[in-house]
C-alpha positions as CSV (number, residue, x, y, z in Angstrom):
1,X,126.5,109.8,93.6
2,X,127.7,113.4,94.1
3,X,124.7,115.6,95.0
4,X,123.9,118.6,92.9
5,X,125.2,121.8,94.3
6,X,122.6,123.8,96.1
7,X,121.9,127.1,94.5
8,X,120.2,128.9,97.4
9,X,119.2,132.4,96.6
10,X,116.8,134.1,99.0
11,X,114.1,133.3,101.5
12,X,113.4,130.1,103.4
13,X,110.9,128.7,101.0
14,X,108.4,129.4,98.2
15,X,105.9,129.9,101.0
16,X,107.3,132.6,103.3
17,X,105.7,134.1,106.4
18,X,105.7,137.5,104.7
19,X,102.5,138.9,103.3
20,X,101.4,137.5,100.0
21,X,102.4,140.7,98.1
22,X,106.0,140.0,98.9
23,X,105.7,136.5,97.5
24,X,104.1,137.9,94.3
25,X,106.9,140.4,93.9
26,X,109.6,137.8,94.4
27,X,108.2,135.6,91.6
28,X,106.6,138.3,89.3
29,X,109.3,137.8,86.7
30,X,108.9,134.1,86.7
31,X,105.1,134.3,86.4
32,X,105.3,136.9,83.6
33,X,108.0,135.0,81.6
34,X,107.1,131.4,82.2
35,X,103.5,131.3,83.4
36,X,101.7,133.9,81.3
37,X,98.5,131.9,81.5
38,X,99.0,130.6,85.0
39,X,97.1,132.2,87.9
40,X,98.3,131.2,91.3
41,X,95.8,132.1,94.0
42,X,97.0,132.0,97.5
43,X,94.5,131.9,100.4
44,X,97.1,133.7,102.5
45,X,100.7,133.5,103.7
46,X,101.6,130.0,104.9
47,X,104.3,129.8,107.4
48,X,106.9,127.0,107.6
49,X,106.4,124.3,110.1
50,X,107.8,125.1,113.5
51,X,110.5,123.2,115.3
52,X,109.8,121.0,118.3
53,X,108.1,123.2,121.0
54,X,110.0,124.1,124.2
55,X,110.1,121.2,126.6
56,X,109.4,118.6,123.9
57,X,111.7,115.6,124.0
58,X,113.2,115.2,120.5
59,X,113.3,111.5,119.5
60,X,116.8,110.6,118.4
61,X,116.3,106.8,118.7
62,X,115.7,106.2,115.0
63,X,118.2,104.0,113.2
64,X,117.2,104.9,109.7
65,X,116.5,108.2,107.9
66,X,112.8,108.8,108.2
67,X,110.8,108.0,105.0
68,X,107.8,110.1,104.1
69,X,105.4,108.2,101.8
70,X,103.2,110.2,99.4
71,X,100.5,108.3,97.6
72,X,98.9,109.3,94.3
73,X,95.4,110.3,93.2
74,X,92.5,108.5,94.9
75,X,89.1,108.1,93.2
76,X,87.0,108.7,96.3
77,X,84.4,110.5,94.3
78,X,84.8,108.6,91.1
79,X,81.1,107.5,90.8
80,X,80.3,111.0,89.7
81,X,82.6,110.3,86.7
82,X,80.6,107.3,85.4
83,X,78.6,109.2,82.8
84,X,81.7,110.8,81.4
85,X,83.5,107.5,81.1
86,X,80.7,106.2,78.7
87,X,82.2,108.3,76.0
88,X,85.3,107.5,74.0
89,X,88.6,108.7,75.4
90,X,91.8,109.8,73.6
91,X,94.0,107.1,75.2
92,X,93.0,104.2,72.9
93,X,91.8,101.8,75.6
94,X,88.3,101.0,76.9
95,X,87.5,101.3,80.5
96,X,85.3,98.3,81.4
97,X,82.2,98.8,83.5
98,X,81.2,101.8,85.6
99,X,82.8,103.2,88.7
100,X,80.1,102.0,91.0
101,X,80.3,103.0,94.7
102,X,81.1,99.3,95.5
103,X,84.0,99.4,93.1
104,X,85.4,102.6,94.6
105,X,85.0,101.2,98.1
106,X,86.9,98.0,97.1
107,X,89.6,100.2,95.4
108,X,90.1,102.3,98.5
109,X,90.1,99.3,100.9
110,X,93.1,97.9,99.0
111,X,94.8,100.8,97.4
112,X,93.3,104.1,98.7
113,X,95.4,106.6,100.6
114,X,97.9,105.2,102.9
115,X,96.9,101.7,101.9
116,X,99.0,102.2,98.9
117,X,102.0,101.7,101.1
118,X,101.0,98.6,103.1
119,X,103.2,96.2,101.3
120,X,106.2,98.5,101.2
121,X,105.8,99.3,104.9
122,X,105.7,95.6,105.7
123,X,108.9,95.0,103.6
124,X,110.8,97.9,105.3
125,X,109.8,96.8,108.8
126,X,111.2,93.4,108.0
127,X,114.4,95.3,107.1
128,X,114.5,97.0,110.5
129,X,112.6,100.2,110.1
130,X,110.2,101.1,112.9
131,X,106.8,102.9,112.8
132,X,108.3,106.3,113.5
133,X,110.6,106.0,110.6
134,X,107.8,105.4,108.1
135,X,105.5,108.4,107.8
136,X,102.4,108.1,105.5
137,X,101.4,111.5,104.2
138,X,97.6,111.5,103.5
139,X,95.9,114.4,101.7
140,X,92.9,115.3,99.7
141,X,93.9,114.3,96.2
142,X,91.2,116.4,94.5
143,X,92.7,119.7,95.7
144,X,95.4,121.6,93.7
145,X,98.9,120.1,94.0
146,X,100.2,123.6,94.9
147,X,98.1,123.4,98.1
148,X,99.3,119.8,98.8
149,X,102.9,120.9,98.3
150,X,102.6,123.5,101.1
151,X,101.3,120.9,103.5
152,X,103.9,118.4,102.5
153,X,106.6,121.0,102.9
154,X,105.4,121.6,106.5
155,X,105.4,117.9,107.2
156,X,109.0,117.5,105.9
157,X,110.2,120.3,108.2
158,X,108.3,119.0,111.2
159,X,109.7,115.5,110.7
160,X,113.2,116.9,110.3
161,X,112.9,119.1,113.4
162,X,110.9,117.0,115.7
163,X,112.7,113.7,115.1
164,X,116.1,115.2,115.2
165,X,116.8,113.7,111.8
166,X,119.8,114.6,109.7
167,X,117.7,114.3,106.6
168,X,114.5,112.7,105.4
169,X,113.6,110.6,102.4
170,X,110.6,111.0,100.1
171,X,109.0,108.1,98.3
172,X,106.1,108.9,96.0
173,X,103.7,107.1,93.8
174,X,102.0,108.5,90.7
175,X,100.6,112.0,91.2
176,X,102.4,112.2,94.6
177,X,105.5,113.1,92.8
178,X,104.2,116.5,91.7
179,X,103.6,118.1,95.2
180,X,106.8,116.5,96.4
181,X,108.8,118.1,93.6
182,X,107.4,121.5,94.3
183,X,108.2,121.0,98.0
184,X,111.8,120.1,97.0
185,X,112.1,123.2,94.8
186,X,111.1,125.3,97.8
187,X,113.5,123.5,100.1
188,X,116.3,124.3,97.6
189,X,116.0,127.9,98.7
190,X,116.7,126.9,102.3
191,X,120.1,127.2,103.8
192,X,119.7,123.8,105.5
193,X,118.7,121.0,103.1
194,X,116.3,118.5,104.6
195,X,115.8,115.8,102.0
196,X,118.4,113.2,101.1
197,X,116.6,111.1,98.5
198,X,113.5,111.4,96.3
199,X,111.9,108.4,94.6
200,X,109.2,108.7,92.0
201,X,107.3,105.5,91.2
202,X,105.3,105.9,88.0
203,X,105.0,109.7,88.5
204,X,103.5,111.9,85.8
205,X,106.5,114.2,85.9
206,X,105.8,115.5,82.4
207,X,102.1,115.0,82.4
208,X,99.8,112.2,81.4
209,X,96.8,112.0,79.0
210,X,94.7,110.0,81.5
211,X,94.4,113.2,83.6
212,X,91.8,114.3,81.0
213,X,89.4,111.7,82.4
214,X,89.3,113.5,85.8
215,X,87.5,116.8,86.6
216,X,89.5,117.9,89.7
217,X,92.1,120.7,90.0
218,X,94.8,118.1,90.8
219,X,94.1,116.4,87.5
220,X,94.6,119.6,85.6
221,X,98.0,119.8,87.2
222,X,98.8,116.3,85.7
223,X,98.0,117.3,82.2
224,X,100.9,117.7,79.7
225,X,102.3,121.3,79.7
226,X,100.0,122.2,82.7
227,X,100.5,125.4,84.6
228,X,101.8,123.4,87.5
229,X,104.5,121.7,85.4
230,X,105.4,125.1,84.0
231,X,105.7,126.4,87.5
232,X,108.2,123.6,88.4
233,X,110.2,124.5,85.3
234,X,110.2,128.2,86.1
235,X,111.3,127.6,89.7
236,X,114.2,125.4,88.4
237,X,115.2,128.3,86.2
238,X,115.0,130.8,89.0
239,X,117.2,128.5,91.1
240,X,120.0,128.9,88.5
241,X,119.6,125.5,86.8
242,X,120.6,126.2,83.3
243,X,121.8,122.7,82.1
244,X,118.4,121.4,81.4
245,X,118.2,119.1,84.5
246,X,115.0,118.9,86.6
247,X,116.5,118.0,90.0
248,X,117.0,121.1,92.2
249,X,118.8,121.0,95.5
250,X,121.4,118.6,97.0
251,X,119.0,115.7,96.6
252,X,119.5,112.3,95.0
253,X,116.6,111.8,92.5
254,X,115.4,108.4,91.3
255,X,112.5,107.4,89.1
256,X,110.9,104.1,88.2
257,X,108.8,103.5,85.1
258,X,107.4,100.5,83.3
259,X,108.9,99.1,80.1
260,X,107.0,98.8,76.8
261,X,105.1,95.6,76.1
262,X,105.6,93.8,72.8
263,X,103.3,91.5,70.9
264,X,104.1,88.1,69.4
265,X,105.8,89.8,66.4
266,X,108.0,91.9,68.6
267,X,106.1,95.1,67.9
268,X,105.7,97.6,70.7
269,X,102.1,97.9,72.0
270,X,102.8,100.7,74.5
271,X,103.9,100.9,78.1
272,X,102.7,98.3,80.5
273,X,101.7,101.2,82.7
274,X,98.3,102.2,81.3
275,X,97.9,105.3,83.5
276,X,101.3,107.1,83.1
277,X,102.5,105.8,79.8
278,X,105.6,108.0,79.5
279,X,107.3,111.1,80.9
280,X,108.3,109.6,84.2
281,X,112.0,110.1,83.8
282,X,113.6,113.3,85.1
283,X,116.7,114.9,83.5
284,X,119.4,114.7,86.1
285,X,117.9,111.7,88.0
286,X,118.8,108.1,87.9
287,X,115.9,106.6,85.9
288,X,115.1,102.9,86.2
289,X,113.0,100.9,83.7
290,X,111.1,98.0,85.1
291,X,110.1,94.9,83.0
292,X,106.5,94.3,82.5
293,X,104.9,92.2,85.3
294,X,103.6,88.7,84.4
295,X,99.8,89.1,84.5
296,X,100.4,92.8,85.0
297,X,96.7,93.7,85.1
298,X,96.2,91.9,88.4
299,X,96.9,93.5,91.8
300,X,96.2,92.0,95.2
301,X,93.7,89.6,93.7
302,X,91.8,92.4,91.9
303,X,91.5,92.9,88.2
304,X,92.3,96.4,87.0
305,X,93.0,95.9,83.2
306,X,93.0,99.6,82.4
307,X,95.8,100.5,84.8
308,X,98.3,97.7,84.0
309,X,101.5,97.9,86.0
310,X,100.7,101.3,87.5
311,X,99.6,99.5,90.7
312,X,102.0,96.6,90.6
313,X,104.9,99.0,91.0
314,X,103.7,99.6,94.6
315,X,103.3,95.9,95.3
316,X,106.6,94.6,94.0
317,X,109.2,93.1,96.4
318,X,111.8,93.7,93.7
319,X,111.0,97.4,93.5
320,X,111.0,97.6,97.3
321,X,114.5,96.0,97.5
322,X,115.8,98.5,95.0
323,X,114.4,101.4,96.9
324,X,115.8,100.1,100.1
325,X,119.2,99.8,98.6
326,X,119.0,103.3,97.3
327,X,118.0,104.7,100.6
328,X,120.5,102.6,102.6
329,X,123.7,102.5,100.4
330,X,126.0,101.5,103.2
């Protein structure tokens, strides 16, 4: 696939090492025109990650492009949500039981943080990847995705510089797509592109109604038409993308979403993914639709009837094989 032409304009990233006032000046027009209700508060200028320090041996032994794995939202503080979940929700499904501390512990043991990627890592190692080529990016999923994007940007640059990699690949699940997309928009300003492929598994790329069940800043970013999603659209516009696509930079974009389930009469009963029901696809990306999983509410021996295939997508050998093929076309 021919990569999109890079439309670099100015600066090395959205987060420059200049004082914050210069950043605000650079994007004042964007904020006024596209984010009238968005207030972006920066704690201070954030520099880009530095290259390998003098004297450090750069590892060039890798055989594959390093893959950075970005997990989605983790309910580490979910017990505090139990009272709110007793009320009806706008999504049309009932959440069984309460989020007890025991349930959250069990969730995190099997799915939380980097554990999201255990099955994929095992699959990729069997294909010849080594530990240094599979980097799990862990982060506080309650914080704003803007802050997470800054940290991910630095990780991308560090991996690129320290490992002597030609490029890196990004594979994301669920909310992890949002900070990754902002980091990619920032990298599109760079003279040296660093990411070859971006994969979004069940990402809320256009928002999801389930975000309303969560009180954290990161969840506000996942709501439809959120300030964060408007920021992404504004940055694409500023990069000179006028054809309606959402894929900045010379990067290959891929998304995976679940198909709709049908009842015995053939009538659609909604997506098999009960968390991100639609809006995964990106204009300008290659978008894959996955068939519903048999017994789609079960994952690693646990029963999560209210998430459906949202978890199965990160435990499917078929999905892993497709991702492997996309990242290793030759």
